[in-house]
Each structure stands twice: as C-alpha cells, then as structure tokens.
Phi, psi and omega in degrees: 000138174298130181307328180291341181265001180295145179292155177273139183237132176270133180267126185260330184205183179224142179261181185288346174271013180062030174265133172292147182235124176219183177232136179278184184296341178268001180085004181278139178292136178234126177261130187233115179295132175086352182270151183238157180305138180092349181274153173246123189224159167259143189231130171267106185288131179252332180229137178232127174235173182298323186257346184204165174227159179221137182202184181250144179286129179252338179202157179222136177241353173219121183261141179290143174291346181270356180284132179233164178279122180301139182282335186264131180291347182263002179276146175158182179259354185286163177299134180091352180294147179293138179263010182291329180236147180238348190238021184295339180277358181250133178313138187301319179295324179292328175300316180297317179298320179297319180290325176296320179294323177299316178299311180300316182296319179296315180297318184287313188273326180272324186252348186056043181235131176239112181302145178293334179216135172264121181287149175299130180300145176263132176209163184211220181302138181260348179229150177065025186266345193274100183271357173223140178200150176244111183259133176278151180234135176218127174269118180263096189299320185291337177257349181066032181233159174246135176251136177228118180168197176275168179286155174294161177302127175053042184209156175270355181281152179274132181292147179275089188251141173246338177218163173214117187283341179272346172278150174303146185307321183292337177274317175305322180293348180273349188300309180291317175301325178294320178299316180293318179301306185293326178298335180263003182271151179297324185261027189301335179267008180234028182234087190277350191200144169233121178259138183245135174218133178246133178223177179259146168225094190068233179267003186256139173274134181246127177258119178254136176242125180255116181263116174277123180231134185273344177229155177304139179286143176287162177299322180295321178294323178294324176296318179297319179297318181295322179294320178297316180300318181293322183287328188245001176067041179242173182240124180266132169243148181246142179229093181286331181223238182285175182303333181290347181268001184295133179208156178294141173298316178228128182288165174099358179284164179294147179281157176270143177201162168229154186253147170239078191297333179301332183246003181066032185248137173242128186248099173292147178207162173264157186295341178262359176293153172283117170224157178296139184287336185251093186295325180297314180288327178301318178300319178292320179299313180297317179300317179294316182299314180294321179296319180288323178289326176049058179291139177266166184289353177249013186250151174257135181237141170251130176253100181278137185062059192281343181058225181279357182106023183305321175259327185302313185290315173301321178297324181292342176280352182241322187269170175289320181204146178229132172249117175262133182235132182216159184282337185258125178296324179294321179291322177299319179296321177296321178295321177299317179297320179293324176297317180296319179301329183260010178067031185243014183298329182291337184247341182243118175241164187219150179216151177260136178200148176281102186279355176265355176238027184287136175241172179300318180295319179293325177297316180299328183295339179274359175087170183275147178222149178285326184214155179237145164244125183238122183222072186277169171288188186302333182291345180083193186233046186301312183298321180296309183288330176295317178296321178296317179298321179296319179291327178292327179286327180222073184293132177289157181302133176083356181262142173225147183283165175296140181284333182216142178231128169252122186247117177256129189226145172253010181215104183298336179291313180284331172298315180298316178303312182289327177297323177299319177295315182297320184278314189270343180238330183262354174080036177251158170254141173271103187272339181197153175201153179192160181264155177232123183274073182291329184233077178305144177075001178245173180276358184289134178238119171260140182213169183216140177223147181244133179237131180243138175298129186274358175088352178244156181284139176295150181271000000 
C-alpha cells in the first residue's frame, strides 16, 4: 500500500515503552513508536499478531499538546539513537501521569485491587539527576575510535554519544575525555565498562569512576588514569572481576556517601553498591515511606530487603527497634557499620536470610513486628507475602501480623501480584498507592503502596 493511502489512527494512550496505543477499524490494538495520546497518525505496520499490531509512524495530521522537543541530541527513533531514554518527546509532567496510570492499571487489572487513595506522585529534577550510571565501552578497531555511553535503541551496539542530559553536567562533560583516554590506553580493547557513582564528602560532591578491566592494567595505563583523575577531579576504582573485587586505584581518597538530612543520617557506600540513582528523590521517597509507616517509639519494625539501611536507619530514629533483613551477609555487615556510624546500633540490628526461599516458619523465626517496610528488587516479595498469608490463615498461638505494611516497588507488575496476595489472602486493605518518578524520561516506574490489617480473619 502506498504510505499516503494508509488509514489514519487516533492514539488514545501511551505505554511504558513510550509507544502510542490506539485501535484500528477492526478493534485491534496498535502500538506506534513515537506517537502520543491525542495524535492522529498513519502507521506502517511491521509486526502483526492475533491480538495486536506494531508499527512506525509515517505521517501525522494532529499533534499532541504534550509533545515537546527532546533536549538531548542523541534521542530519537532513528538508527544509532541512544536507548537510555524513551520519553523525552513527552512533557515531563505528562510522563509522571502516565506512570501513575500504569501503577493503577496494574493494581486494578492484575491484582483486582483499587487503592482507597491515590497518593500525589513524587517528582523532582528532570535533568542532571542521574548520580549512578553504567556506561558501556567499545573500541571500534576499524574506525580507530572508542565509544562510551548507553546502548542504542533495541541494539547491543554502543551509541555514539558526546553528551547525556540525564547525567549531571560535570559527568556528561567527561564522555568525550573518557573516549580519548581509553583510546590511548594499552588495554583499550579489554575495557568493557565504566560505572559512575556520585556521592557527598562533606559539602563537596565526589565523582567515582569504576573501570572494568579484563586484563591487568599496564603501568603506563595506570599513569594515564592518574593523570585523568588529576585533570578532571575524579576518583578511579578498578574492577578486575566481580563487584567484590572493586578497589581504589590509589588509597586515601574521600569516601562516598549520601545524606538523609530529615533524619540526620549519612549513608556511606561503595560505587558498585546498589543505591538509588536519584539522590534528591530518594530523600523524598524515604521521608514519605517513614511518614506513611508512622512508627511509634514503642513499636518494632522489620525492614525486609534492607540493603545498606536506606530505610532501616531513618526508621530507627523513630521506632523502638528495627530489624533489617537482607540476602547478603556482606551487605548486612555494611548496614551494621552504617548504623554504628550514625549512632543507631542500639536500635537497628541486621540479619542475613534468603528472602526468596522464605517460609512461614522462617518468617516466625525473625519475631513479631508491629509494622513492615518491604523494598524488594524487581522480582518482588512473593515468598514473603505468601508466608504471611499462610500465617494469617493458621496463626500460631501468641503471634499477630504487622498492622501496617509499606511496600516500595520498582516493578508495578510484581507489586500488583503481591498486592493481590496481601488483599485477597492475607486480609489487608490497600489504603494508598502512588508513583515516584525516580527516572525521568525513562520507562522505569518506582511506586509505593500502603496496606492496613482490616481486622477480620481472611477466608
């Protein structure tokens, strides 16, 4: 068919891959890359399935008022475009609304749960917010160039980037110097990755660069790294193998940390530790979670999937006692050290446990708590909520469930799955839920839900 003869399609919504969603004349769902709600477009269909089609926009006759000009020159649908962001063409406030709708839809359609209250979405800076990033490195021998950046859209190739608008300006400014540095190194074809982490040292921001190297660095390469660090004010860490092998190139540099000033807490971390990439939003996120959980000074709280203590330590400034539980014994030890650094060891304790193999008996072994904070990885907390549901159906003598649960999630799908268990099997009400725009311009959705014991036994 001649592209000019294609039918016009109205776009009704947008999905998390930033595809416009409409229905054709047969009622079949059509996903259109680059199209926004309210637009009328012509579509060249590339994939056809029984229930849906997917295609590319070839023409537009009505443009959405929410369409904006992308700030980054590397954003787009064209070959070679950076795949780090998917929503730069959509107004930032509209992105937040879209993510809130995704959360609501997942809870309603997957879990059959409708929160009693939708919380106001949390959002903050939309540019220069990304304090952690993992950049791929590729030496292109036939062109004699090094590429440093995110992958291209739907590709394993590294995008040819000179700037990145979601990185802080001082880090974006390092992209071209890093390309030149690595291009001049002896091991340039054995350096697959540079990880970036920014932390505080007093009032000063410290930029740490973690270089993954597959072979030992030559003495000349180490000299080059030191010269780069001196010229650009950064700190080099080396990673010869797994994350546990990460170490400073030269000892004596300032440590990385982030602050939670509302609670008087300072959190030291290593550049390969999991920390939220958006420090500004993380502070707001922790404040909301602690506020919603509202621990009293006579209550015990369990923080499941506690990590370095991002929630445990702020909770310990409010509750009588906090138990943080994490799967890694090494991470638990780091959390203990952070508690000691903040003078909270008397109120915050930590334990290691496999939270993906949790049973009702293992849950009981951690003791009773008045309230829970749950912050799992993308896989969710299925074993935990399943064990809780089992105990609710047959409670042992003297045991009572937590009265309130605040669940922080980076995956609305697994949050919905676990919410269904909590509401329909464990006897909780979902009293509130809301989205947090931790990663502006991307498809990532951070969210939070509150569950209250409804006072009746589950059936």
